[in-house]
ZAMARGU-4260 file (C-alpha; in steps of 0.2 Angstrom, whole numbers, plus 5000, padded with zeros to 4 digits):
<rodrens>
0) 4999/4999/4999 | 5008/5018/4995 | 5006/5033/5008 | 4995/5042/4999 | 4982/5027/5000
5) 4986/5022/5017 | 4983/5042/5018 | 4967/5041/5010 | 4961/5024/5017 | 4964/5025/5037
10) 4959/5037/5052 | 4972/5051/5053 | 4977/5046/5072 | 4978/5028/5062 | 4986/5036/5049
15) 5001/5041/5060 | 5001/5025/5068 | 5003/5016/5051 | 5021/5027/5048 | 5026/5017/5067
20) 5020/5029/5079 | 5010/5015/5087 | 5014/5021/5105 | 5010/5039/5104 | 4993/5037/5103
25) 4986/5043/5122 | 5000/5060/5117 | 4995/5065/5099 | 4980/5078/5095 | 4968/5071/5085
30) 4968/5085/5068 | 4956/5091/5057 | 4955/5087/5038 | 4965/5101/5033 | 4977/5099/5046
35) 4978/5118/5050 | 4973/5117/5065 | 4970/5100/5083 | 4954/5096/5087 | 4955/5096/5106
40) 4943/5082/5117 | 4927/5088/5124 | 4928/5088/5146 | 4912/5083/5153 | 4910/5090/5171
45) 4894/5092/5184 | 4895/5106/5199 | 4882/5102/5213 | 4874/5113/5227 | 4860/5107/5237
50) 4844/5113/5243 | 4837/5118/5227 | 4834/5137/5225 | 4824/5154/5226 | 4814/5150/5208
55) 4809/5169/5206 | 4827/5177/5209 | 4834/5163/5202 | 4824/5163/5185 | 4830/5179/5170
60) 4822/5188/5163 | 4819/5192/5146 | 4822/5182/5127 | 4833/5167/5124 | 4845/5178/5120
65) 4841/5195/5126 | 4839/5191/5144 | 4844/5198/5162 | 4852/5184/5173 | 4842/5184/5190
70) 4848/5190/5208 | 4855/5172/5212 | 4862/5170/5195 | 4872/5188/5193 | 4889/5183/5197
75) 4891/5173/5181 | 4885/5190/5171 | 4902/5190/5164 | 4903/5172/5159 | 4884/5176/5150
80) 4889/5173/5133 | 4897/5155/5136 | 4883/5148/5147 | 4865/5143/5143 | 4852/5144/5160
85) 4839/5129/5158 | 4822/5132/5167 | 4806/5124/5166 | 4812/5106/5168 | 4806/5092/5181
90) 4816/5079/5190 | 4801/5062/5195 | 4798/5062/5213 | 4799/5042/5211 | 4805/5029/5221
95) 4810/5027/5240 | 4816/5039/5251 | 4814/5058/5257 | 4815/5069/5243 | 4833/5076/5248
100) 4836/5057/5252 | 4833/5052/5234 | 4836/5068/5225 | 4855/5070/5226 | 4859/5050/5217
105) 4846/5052/5203 | 4852/5071/5198 | 4864/5064/5186 | 4857/5046/5188 | 4841/5047/5181
110) 4836/5034/5191 | 4829/5027/5207 | 4834/5021/5223 | 4834/5000/5224 | 4820/4997/5238
115) 4831/4983/5244 | 4836/4991/5261 | 4853/4984/5257 | 4862/5000/5263 | 4873/4996/5277
120) 4884/5010/5288 | 4900/5013/5289 | 4898/5006/5306 | 4890/4989/5303 | 4873/4994/5307
125) 4856/4991/5295 | 4851/5007/5285 | 4834/5012/5283 | 4821/5003/5270 | 4831/5010/5253
130) 4848/5002/5245 | 4859/5013/5235 | 4855/5019/5217 | 4850/5007/5203 | 4859/5013/5190
135) 4874/5022/5185 | 4878/5040/5182 | 4878/5049/5164 | 4895/5056/5168 | 4902/5037/5170
140) 4891/5031/5156 | 4902/5045/5145 | 4917/5040/5153 | 4913/5023/5148 | 4910/5024/5130
145) 4924/5038/5127 | 4937/5027/5133 | 4948/5041/5132 | 4967/5037/5135 | 4969/5048/5149
150) 4978/5044/5166 | 4961/5045/5176 | 4944/5038/5169 | 4934/5051/5181 | 4938/5061/5194
155) 4927/5066/5210 | 4929/5081/5218 | 4919/5085/5234 | 4917/5098/5249 | 4910/5093/5266
160) 4901/5078/5257 | 4899/5066/5275 | 4900/5048/5275 | 4896/5035/5263 | 4876/5033/5262
165) 4862/5034/5248 | 4859/5054/5250 | 4878/5058/5252 | 4883/5051/5237 | 4876/5056/5218
170) 4891/5048/5205 | 4889/5029/5201 | 4900/5017/5192 | 4886/5005/5191 | 4872/5001/5201
175) 4875/4999/5218 | 4892/5006/5215 | 4894/5022/5222 | 4911/5032/5221 | 4917/5041/5233
180) 4923/5060/5230 | 4941/5068/5237 | 4937/5080/5250 | 4954/5086/5253 | 4962/5095/5239
185) 4979/5094/5246 | 4977/5076/5247 | 4971/5074/5229 | 4986/5084/5222 | 4999/5072/5228
190) 4989/5060/5221 | 4986/5067/5203 | 5003/5079/5201 | 5018/5073/5213 | 5031/5069/5200
195) 5015/5064/5188 | 5015/5080/5180 | 5029/5084/5175 | 5032/5066/5166 | 5015/5066/5156
200) 5022/5082/5150 | 5039/5077/5145 | 5031/5060/5138 | 5019/5071/5126 | 5031/5082/5121
205) 5042/5067/5116 | 5031/5060/5106 | 5028/5074/5096 | 5044/5077/5091 | 5044/5058/5086
210) 5025/5062/5078 | 5034/5077/5068 | 5051/5067/5064 | 5041/5051/5055 | 5031/5064/5046
215) 5046/5074/5039 | 5053/5058/5033 | 5039/5053/5023 | 5033/5071/5016 | 5047/5070/4999
220) 5040/5052/4996 | 5020/5055/4994 | 5010/5064/4980 | 5013/5082/4981 | 4994/5082/4984
225) 4995/5074/5000 | 5012/5084/5004 | 5003/5101/5008 | 4993/5092/5020 | 5006/5083/5028
230) 5015/5098/5030 | 5001/5107/5038 | 5001/5091/5049 | 5020/5097/5054 | 5015/5114/5058
235) 5001/5109/5069 | 5011/5098/5080 | 5024/5114/5082 | 5010/5124/5087 | 5004/5111/5100
240) 5021/5110/5104 | 5022/5128/5109 | 5005/5126/5119 | 5011/5109/5130 | 5027/5118/5137
245) 5017/5136/5139 | 5009/5122/5152 | 5021/5114/5159 | 5021/5123/5174 | 5003/5119/5177
250) 5005/5101/5174 | 5019/5099/5185 | 5006/5106/5199 | 4993/5120/5199 | 4998/5135/5214
255) 4986/5130/5229 | 4987/5141/5245 | 4993/5136/5260 | 4986/5117/5268 | 4972/5119/5279
260) 4961/5107/5289 | 4948/5102/5276 | 4936/5098/5290 | 4934/5117/5297 | 4919/5123/5288
265) 4927/5140/5296 | 4941/5133/5278 | 4926/5130/5267 | 4930/5144/5256 | 4949/5140/5252
270) 4945/5120/5253 | 4933/5124/5237 | 4946/5137/5228 | 4959/5122/5231 | 4948/5111/5221
275) 4942/5122/5209 | 4961/5125/5206 | 4964/5106/5204 | 4949/5104/5191 | 4956/5116/5182
280) 4973/5108/5180 | 4966/5091/5179 | 4957/5096/5163 | 4972/5106/5156 | 4984/5093/5157
285) 4973/5079/5151 | 4974/5067/5166 | 4954/5065/5162 | 4941/5072/5152 | 4927/5065/5165
290) 4924/5074/5181 | 4911/5080/5195 | 4910/5091/5211 | 4900/5089/5225 | 4896/5102/5238
295) 4886/5095/5254 | 4872/5083/5250 | 4854/5085/5255 | 4847/5074/5267 | 4855/5080/5285
300) 4864/5094/5279 | 4866/5107/5292 | 4879/5113/5289 | 4882/5134/5293 | 4892/5147/5285
305) 4900/5159/5296 | 4911/5167/5284 | 4893/5174/5276 | 4890/5179/5294 | 4874/5166/5295
310) 4875/5152/5308 | 4859/5143/5309 | 4862/5126/5296 | 4856/5125/5279 | 4844/5111/5278
315) 4834/5120/5292 | 4833/5137/5284 | 4828/5130/5268 | 4814/5124/5277 | 4809/5142/5281
320) 4788/5146/5275 | 4790/5158/5262 | 4783/5172/5274 | 4800/5171/5284 | 4809/5183/5272
325) 4825/5184/5285 | 4827/5167/5282 | 4824/5168/5263 | 4838/5184/5263 | 4849/5169/5271
330) 4847/5158/5259 | 4849/5169/5244 | 4866/5174/5251 | 4871/5156/5250 | 4864/5151/5232
335) 4872/5169/5228 | 4889/5162/5236 | 4888/5146/5224 | 4887/5156/5209 | 4903/5167/5213
340) 4911/5150/5216 | 4904/5143/5200 | 4907/5160/5192 | 4928/5156/5200 | 4927/5138/5191
345) 4921/5147/5173 | 4934/5158/5175 | 4948/5147/5176 | 4943/5138/5163 | 4943/5151/5153
350) 4958/5158/5155 | 4967/5143/5150 | 4971/5145/5130 | 4966/5131/5118 | 4965/5131/5100
355) 4957/5147/5095 | 4946/5149/5113 | 4945/5142/5129 | 4946/5125/5137 | 4930/5131/5144
360) 4924/5133/5127 | 4928/5115/5125 | 4921/5109/5142 | 4901/5104/5147 | 4900/5110/5165
365) 4883/5108/5171 | 4877/5114/5188 | 4861/5107/5196 | 4853/5101/5213 | 4844/5089/5219
370) 4825/5098/5223 | 4819/5113/5215 | 4812/5122/5229 | 4820/5118/5251 | 4803/5121/5259
375) 4792/5113/5250 | 4805/5098/5241 | 4795/5101/5224 | 4805/5091/5209 | 4798/5103/5197
380) 4808/5116/5189 | 4823/5109/5195 | 4837/5124/5189 | 4850/5120/5178 | 4865/5130/5170
385) 4874/5122/5158 | 4892/5132/5153 | 4907/5129/5143 | 4897/5122/5123 | 4907/5106/5123
390) 4917/5111/5108 | 4903/5119/5100 | 4892/5107/5102 | 4878/5118/5114 | 4876/5137/5107
395) 4878/5147/5123 | 4873/5165/5129 | 4855/5158/5129 | 4839/5155/5141 | 4829/5142/5137
400) 4813/5142/5145 | 4803/5125/5145 | 4787/5128/5155 | 4787/5113/5167 | 4782/5100/5154
405) 4799/5090/5151 | 4809/5079/5163 | 4826/5080/5167 | 4831/5065/5158 | 4831/5074/5143
410) 4845/5084/5147 | 4854/5068/5153 | 4853/5064/5135 | 4857/5082/5127 | 4872/5081/5137
415) 4878/5062/5130 | 4874/5069/5113 | 4886/5086/5116 | 4897/5073/5121 | 4896/5062/5104
420) 4886/5048/5110 | 4874/5054/5099 | 4865/5037/5099 | 4857/5037/5117 | 4840/5042/5115
425) 4834/5037/5134 | 4845/5039/5150 | 4839/5033/5168 | 4825/5019/5173 | 4812/5034/5175
430) 4815/5038/5159 | 4796/5040/5151 | 4803/5052/5135 | 4813/5048/5121 | 4829/5061/5114
435) 4836/5077/5121 | 4829/5093/5128 | 4823/5103/5112 | 4836/5118/5106 | 4849/5114/5118
440) 4863/5103/5107 | 4866/5110/5089 | 4860/5096/5076
</rodrens>
């Protein structure tokens, strides 16, 4: 087979493999048809905060593309062009367990808790009448299907996530298989970056050099119409090497603040910020392409927020009646703080150049919660924010209102489509519909 036939009959990555670069697969960029620019991988990040929202203070006003963010989402204004606010989508209130208990695992699995009573507490005592969740979460299904050649299949981050129990775990690799989030960023740093980042960076640079040499060696031997494509690939590898070298410091490990006690609630803001740095670096260094961040949990989460001047537990004040203006003002402050941290995450992802855009542009970041409204435990109009666009798969800068007529399983299907799993039409075992949310993902 001639080099020209080979270049036409194999994929671009397979073409490089055919040149003798079989070991380079995990380190080589996917190139577009012209060879002019690398196509960067899409990444998925699930972001969770508890206890629903204050719907009227959360919802934007205006039209789909000309809207003003409500008070609770106002910190996202600098990133408005890179988000989609998704309103009027319902979770299904089905299965065993109290609302906060079943809402956390239901959020990303679209599936209900088992009613087999199999949950056993860490001390060995029997649990309540429900068991673990009955299906995998959407991030794990996507990670399995993508099969990305990264160091970690997925990474789970968290803050104040409590012990292992059905009400405290949102990520499942399979039925009855919850994944534990890492809640100490300084310990997670050692796992991800101690010695590893520099090695991965060196391996990628070496791989690029070998690929470039292989391409240059065959360029004089192939037909002229193919030579320009090979030369374009070489130029693209040169540009990628420059970007990798500019990331070398980051991939040796991000700069975290001085270590603090992650279990001390007064340190919560510093712990959240450190986790955001780790998530950004893990994506930028391609340690993983699937991650999640869980802030606290639903059932019995009664943490105060002393750094906001709020000493009552969040769970307690979230049950205050609508007439309790003082309690709802405290809830609003908490929700604004959540939005500030989400905005910080978007800012960090958006600060990393990638191709003609940024790391954020190639991410799909989805922020959700386990109930729609805390004091009623309603699962209707559960609030979601989608950010990043997944490499152009999701047009951003939009406010989408679905009027309470669709289940959130449609959002889970949309996430699969945005990440390249176009064949997925249903998700979870409580899904009564088919297809994605209308208009969310580019068709």
